[in-house]
C-alpha positions in Angstrom: 81.5 -19.2 -98.6 84.8 -20.2 -97.0 84.9 -23.6 -95.4 85.3 -22.1 -91.9 82.1 -20.1 -92.4 80.2 -23.1 -93.7 81.4 -25.1 -90.7 80.3 -22.3 -88.3 76.9 -21.9 -90.0 76.4 -25.7 -89.7 77.4 -25.6 -86.1 75.0 -22.7 -85.3 72.2 -24.6 -87.2 72.7 -27.8 -85.2 72.8 -25.8 -81.9 69.6 -24.0 -82.8 67.8 -27.2 -83.6 69.0 -28.7 -80.3 67.8 -25.7 -78.4 64.4 -25.9 -80.2 64.1 -29.6 -79.2 64.9 -28.8 -75.6 62.4 -26.0 -75.4 59.4 -28.0 -76.8 56.1 -26.5 -76.1 53.2 -28.5 -74.6 51.6 -28.5 -78.0 54.5 -30.7 -79.2 53.8 -33.3 -76.4 51.8 -36.4 -77.3 48.0 -35.8 -76.9 46.8 -36.2 -73.3 44.9 -39.4 -72.9 44.3 -39.7 -69.1 41.6 -37.5 -67.7 42.5 -35.7 -64.4 40.2 -36.8 -61.5 40.0 -35.9 -57.8 40.6 -38.7 -55.4 40.5 -39.0 -51.6 43.4 -40.6 -49.8 44.1 -41.6 -46.2 47.7 -42.0 -44.9 48.9 -43.3 -41.5 51.9 -41.7 -39.7 55.3 -43.3 -40.2 55.7 -43.7 -36.5 53.1 -44.9 -33.9 51.0 -46.9 -36.4 51.0 -50.6 -37.3 53.6 -51.8 -39.8 51.9 -52.4 -43.1 49.7 -49.3 -43.0 50.3 -46.9 -45.9 52.3 -43.9 -44.9 53.4 -42.4 -48.2 52.1 -41.3 -51.6 53.5 -41.6 -55.1 52.3 -39.3 -57.8 53.3 -41.8 -60.5 50.5 -44.2 -60.6 49.2 -42.5 -58.4 49.3 -44.8 -55.4 49.4 -45.0 -51.7 52.7 -46.6 -50.6 53.6 -49.0 -47.8 57.0 -47.8 -46.8 57.9 -51.2 -45.4 57.6 -52.6 -48.9 59.2 -49.9 -51.1 61.0 -46.5 -51.0 59.5 -45.3 -54.3 57.3 -42.5 -53.1 57.2 -38.7 -53.4 56.2 -37.8 -49.8 55.3 -39.4 -46.5 53.2 -38.4 -43.6 54.3 -38.3 -40.0 53.4 -36.7 -36.7 56.4 -35.5 -34.7 55.7 -32.4 -32.6 53.1 -31.6 -35.3 51.7 -33.2 -38.4 54.0 -33.0 -41.4 54.5 -34.2 -45.0 58.0 -35.2 -45.7 59.3 -35.0 -49.3 61.4 -38.1 -50.2 64.5 -35.9 -50.2 64.3 -35.6 -46.4 65.2 -39.3 -46.1 68.8 -40.2 -46.5 69.5 -42.2 -49.6 66.2 -41.4 -51.4 65.8 -39.4 -54.6 65.7 -35.6 -54.1 63.6 -34.2 -56.9 60.1 -34.8 -55.5 58.8 -31.6 -53.8 55.9 -29.8 -52.1 54.9 -26.2 -51.9 52.2 -24.5 -49.9 49.6 -22.6 -51.9 47.4 -19.7 -50.9 45.1 -20.4 -53.9 42.0 -22.4 -53.2 42.2 -26.1 -54.4 39.5 -25.7 -57.1 41.1 -22.6 -58.5 44.5 -24.1 -59.2 44.4 -25.1 -62.9 48.1 -25.1 -63.8 51.1 -26.4 -61.9 54.1 -24.2 -61.5 57.4 -25.8 -62.4 59.5 -24.0 -59.8 59.4 -23.4 -56.1 59.1 -26.9 -54.8 60.8 -27.7 -51.4 62.6 -31.0 -51.7 64.4 -31.4 -48.4 62.3 -29.9 -45.7 59.0 -31.0 -44.0 55.8 -29.2 -44.7 53.7 -28.6 -41.6 50.1 -29.4 -42.4 46.7 -28.5 -41.0 43.1 -29.0 -42.1 42.4 -26.9 -45.1 46.1 -26.6 -46.2 46.5 -26.6 -50.0 49.8 -27.8 -51.5 51.2 -28.4 -54.9 53.3 -31.5 -55.6 56.0 -32.6 -58.0 57.0 -36.2 -58.5 60.3 -37.8 -59.1 61.1 -37.9 -62.8 59.8 -40.6 -65.1 60.6 -41.4 -68.8 57.8 -40.1 -71.0 56.7 -41.7 -74.2 58.8 -39.2 -76.2 61.9 -40.4 -74.3 62.3 -37.3 -72.2 62.5 -37.5 -68.4 59.9 -35.3 -66.7 58.0 -35.2 -63.3 54.3 -35.3 -62.8 52.5 -32.5 -61.1 49.5 -32.4 -58.7 47.6 -30.6 -56.0 46.1 -31.6 -52.7 44.0 -30.2 -49.9 44.0 -31.6 -46.3 40.5 -32.6 -45.4 41.0 -34.2 -41.9 43.7 -34.9 -39.3 43.1 -37.5 -36.6 45.9 -37.1 -34.1 44.8 -40.0 -31.9 44.5 -42.4 -34.9 47.6 -40.7 -36.4 46.0 -40.3 -39.9 45.6 -37.6 -42.5 42.9 -37.5 -45.2 43.3 -35.3 -48.3 41.8 -34.8 -51.7 44.3 -35.0 -54.5 44.5 -34.5 -58.3 47.6 -35.6 -60.2 48.0 -35.1 -63.9 49.2 -38.5 -65.1 49.9 -37.2 -68.6 53.7 -36.9 -68.7 54.9 -33.4 -69.5 51.5 -31.7 -68.8 50.9 -29.1 -66.1 47.0 -29.1 -66.1 45.4 -29.4 -62.7 41.8 -29.1 -63.5 39.5 -32.1 -63.8 39.2 -33.6 -67.4 41.8 -33.9 -70.1 44.5 -31.3 -69.7 45.4 -29.0 -72.6 48.7 -27.9 -71.2 
């Protein structure tokens, strides 16, 4: 084989291996070790509530966030002319890969997160019963790849006079996994 052909064959082999590594399947991820559980969260509006009350949520952790202490969150709650969730990308200077998307599928029937369709820079108007899917900012996984976490939520209560929202939430804390059913995810 001429040297140019060997070089081209080597180059194609390297490119193919790189493509395979980039397109790893969930089966090549480290085994999931954190069971998915449903939690209930209460947030207070960004405006019109005392400083120090939690107004945002971070999927990584997961944790409620006091926006007066950190800007590391994926979405915040506010009541403007109507109750809304604000992805972090709606705030100037904050990261723009967290996102939300409304779902017409009942909360308990959502078992896998989509990887596309998240709105990163527009408010999501909310009401009691709303089901939404969530994507976090990226984090570095144990395999060295940067990936977001995924979750789902359902709004349980809105108290406009107290300026609070309560929702149930499930976030898959296993980096690289898309499973949104309770228990250890398989995908």
